[in-house]
C-alpha positions in Angstrom: -17.3 112.6 49.3 -13.6 112.5 49.9 -12.3 113.3 53.4 -9.8 116.0 54.1 -7.0 113.4 54.4 -7.9 111.7 51.1 -7.9 115.1 49.4 -4.4 116.1 50.6 -3.1 112.6 49.9 -4.1 113.2 46.2 -2.1 116.5 46.3 1.0 114.5 47.5 0.6 111.8 44.9 0.3 114.4 42.1 3.3 116.4 43.2 5.6 117.2 40.2 9.2 116.2 40.2 11.3 118.0 42.8 8.3 119.9 44.2 7.1 117.7 47.1 8.5 120.2 49.7 6.5 123.0 48.0 3.4 120.8 48.0 3.8 120.1 51.7 4.1 123.8 52.4 1.0 124.5 50.4 -0.9 121.8 52.3 0.1 123.3 55.6 -1.1 126.7 54.5 -4.4 125.2 53.3 -5.0 123.1 56.4 -4.0 125.6 59.1 -7.1 124.7 61.0 -6.1 121.0 61.0 -2.4 121.1 62.0 -2.3 117.4 62.7 -3.2 116.5 59.1 0.3 116.6 57.7 1.4 114.1 60.4 -1.0 111.6 58.9 0.5 111.7 55.5 3.4 109.3 56.1 1.9 106.5 54.0 1.2 108.9 51.1 4.8 110.2 51.2 6.1 106.6 51.1 3.9 105.7 48.1 5.0 108.9 46.3 8.8 108.4 46.9 8.7 104.7 45.9 6.6 105.3 42.8 8.7 108.2 41.7 12.0 106.5 42.3 13.1 109.4 44.4 16.9 109.6 44.9 18.9 110.6 48.0 22.5 111.0 48.9 24.0 108.7 51.5 25.6 110.6 54.4 29.3 111.4 53.7 28.9 110.3 50.0 28.1 112.0 46.7 26.4 108.8 45.5 22.7 108.9 44.8 20.6 105.9 45.8 17.1 105.0 44.6 14.0 104.6 46.8 11.6 102.0 45.4 9.5 99.2 46.6 12.0 96.8 44.9 14.8 98.1 47.1 12.8 98.1 50.3 13.9 96.1 53.3 10.8 97.1 55.3 10.5 99.3 58.4 11.7 102.4 56.5 15.0 100.9 55.3 16.3 100.4 51.8 19.4 99.0 50.2 21.8 99.7 47.4 23.7 97.0 45.6 26.6 99.0 44.3 27.5 100.5 47.6 26.7 97.3 49.5 24.8 99.3 52.0 21.4 99.7 53.6 20.0 102.9 55.0 17.0 104.5 56.7 14.9 106.9 54.7 12.7 109.7 56.0 9.9 110.0 53.5 8.8 113.5 54.6 12.2 115.1 54.4 13.6 112.7 51.7 16.8 112.3 53.7 18.9 109.1 54.1 20.6 108.1 57.4 21.7 105.2 59.5 23.9 103.5 56.8 24.9 99.9 57.4 26.6 97.2 55.5 24.4 95.1 53.3 26.0 92.5 50.9 23.7 91.0 48.3 23.5 87.2 48.2 21.2 84.7 46.5 20.7 83.0 43.1 20.4 86.3 41.1 23.3 88.1 42.8 25.8 87.5 39.9 23.2 88.6 37.3 22.3 91.7 39.2 26.0 92.7 39.5 26.8 92.1 35.9 23.7 94.0 34.8 24.8 97.0 36.9 28.2 96.9 35.4 26.9 97.0 31.8 24.1 99.5 32.8 26.7 101.9 34.2 28.4 102.3 30.8 25.1 102.9 29.1 23.8 105.4 31.6 27.1 107.4 31.6 27.0 107.7 27.8 23.4 108.7 27.4 22.4 110.6 30.5 24.0 113.8 31.9 23.0 112.8 35.4 21.1 109.7 36.3 20.9 107.0 38.9 20.3 103.3 38.3 19.8 100.1 40.2 19.1 96.4 39.9 17.4 94.2 42.5 16.3 90.6 42.8 12.6 90.4 43.4 9.8 87.9 43.8 11.7 85.5 46.0 14.8 85.8 43.8 13.1 84.6 40.7 13.3 87.8 38.7 15.4 91.0 38.5 14.1 94.6 38.5 16.1 97.3 36.8 15.5 101.0 37.4 16.9 104.1 35.8 15.9 107.6 36.9 17.1 111.0 35.7 16.1 114.2 37.3 16.5 117.8 36.0 15.4 120.6 38.3 15.4 124.3 37.2 13.1 126.1 39.6 14.6 129.4 38.8 13.4 128.9 35.2 10.1 127.5 36.4 10.4 123.9 35.2 11.4 120.5 36.6 11.5 117.1 35.0 12.0 113.4 35.6 12.7 110.3 33.4 12.1 107.0 35.1 12.1 103.6 33.6 11.5 100.2 35.2 12.2 96.8 33.6 11.4 93.3 35.0 13.6 90.5 33.6 12.4 86.9 34.0 15.3 84.4 33.6 12.8 81.6 33.3 11.6 82.7 29.8 14.0 85.5 28.9 11.3 88.2 28.8 12.0 91.8 29.6 8.9 93.9 30.3 8.5 97.4 31.8 7.6 101.0 31.2 9.2 104.4 30.6 7.6 107.4 32.2 8.4 111.1 31.5 7.1 113.8 33.8 7.9 117.5 33.0 6.3 120.5 34.8 6.5 124.0 33.4 4.9 126.7 35.5 6.0 130.2 34.4 2.9 132.4 34.0 0.9 129.2 33.7 0.8 125.5 34.5 1.7 123.0 31.9 2.6 119.3 32.5 3.7 116.5 30.3 3.0 113.0 31.5 3.9 109.9 29.4 3.8 106.2 30.0 5.4 103.9 27.4 5.0 100.1 27.9 8.1 98.1 26.9 8.3 94.5 26.0 11.4 92.6 24.7 13.4 89.4 25.1 16.9 88.6 26.3 17.4 84.9 25.3 21.1 84.9 26.4 20.2 86.0 29.9 23.4 88.0 30.4 23.7 91.4 32.1 25.3 92.9 29.0 22.4 91.7 26.9 19.8 93.1 29.3 21.6 96.5 29.1 21.6 96.4 25.3 17.9 95.6 25.2 17.2 98.5 27.5 19.4 100.9 25.5 17.5 100.0 22.3 14.1 100.5 23.9 15.0 103.8 25.3 16.6 105.1 22.1 13.5 104.2 20.2 11.2 105.9 22.7 13.4 109.1 22.7 13.1 109.2 18.9 9.3 108.9 19.2 9.2 111.7 21.7 11.4 114.0 19.5 9.2 113.2 16.5 6.1 114.0 18.6 7.4 117.3 19.8 8.3 118.3 16.2 4.8 117.5 15.1 3.3 119.6 17.9 5.5 122.6 17.0 4.8 122.4 13.3 1.2 121.3 13.5 -1.0 121.8 16.5 0.8 124.8 18.0 0.7 126.6 14.6 -3.0 126.0 14.5 -3.4 127.8 17.9 -1.4 131.0 17.1 0.3 132.5 14.0 4.1 132.7 14.3 3.9 136.0 12.3 1.2 138.7 11.9 -1.0 138.6 8.8 1.5 140.9 7.1 4.1 138.1 7.4 6.5 140.6 9.0 7.7 140.8 12.6 6.5 143.8 14.6 9.3 146.1 15.8 8.0 146.6 19.4 10.3 149.4 20.2 8.7 151.4 17.5 5.1 150.3 18.1 4.1 153.7 19.7 4.9 155.5 16.5 3.1 153.2 14.1 0.2 154.6 12.1 -2.3 151.8 12.0 -3.2 150.7 8.5 -0.2 152.4 6.9 3.0 151.3 8.7 1.7 147.9 9.9 -0.4 147.3 6.7 2.4 148.4 4.5 0.2 150.8 2.4 -0.7 154.5 2.5 -3.6 155.6 4.7 -6.6 157.5 3.3 -7.0 161.0 4.6 
């Protein structure tokens, strides 16, 4: 049987985009008899923020930086290549602080920077608001590329996140990763879309521009698949759940519904007396 800590950790790990603070408040309300429980959730918050590629603004800047295991320096600090900075991150409040200079060096530094330059053009053209990053990983033998786009509309009861991760291996030119979409709609209900699309490609030239082109092609293809799927749901499965019009094939005028004579006005015929 799961312990109380394991149970609330699962709540954190399943928090929808942009709703971690709401989940924490709910946990506090549910565990009022165990006030110290939330203080034990530090590792769960860290896993959530790194897995979700949560973004944060650096103090005094409008720039969003990405939190991930690939950008971690350890001890609660992360780095961002474009701003040449490192920073501390509070996983409970999701706030960045303690900014310091951090210049990227190493065998993959030039490839990382050229990938970021090409990626910037693609992201600005295809996302209304997104953050992106590239980081050398596995002892500087590979490059991780991350794109994350958040759209929060709590006043309209929905929030969403697109996040993609790609690992480029210069040794064989392979590019592998996944695209994940998470959308939560909760007006008078609770509906959530979770997708995970594996991606595999190759970049023989090994340039940053070629990496960005391969990513752009993969994401365009997946977006087209999503659009096609949504159209199929609307015209297929959803129609099977509920008629779009009554059996009369006419819309009901709801402002006149009180004056309808059942079987005559709705049915379109004359009632028997």
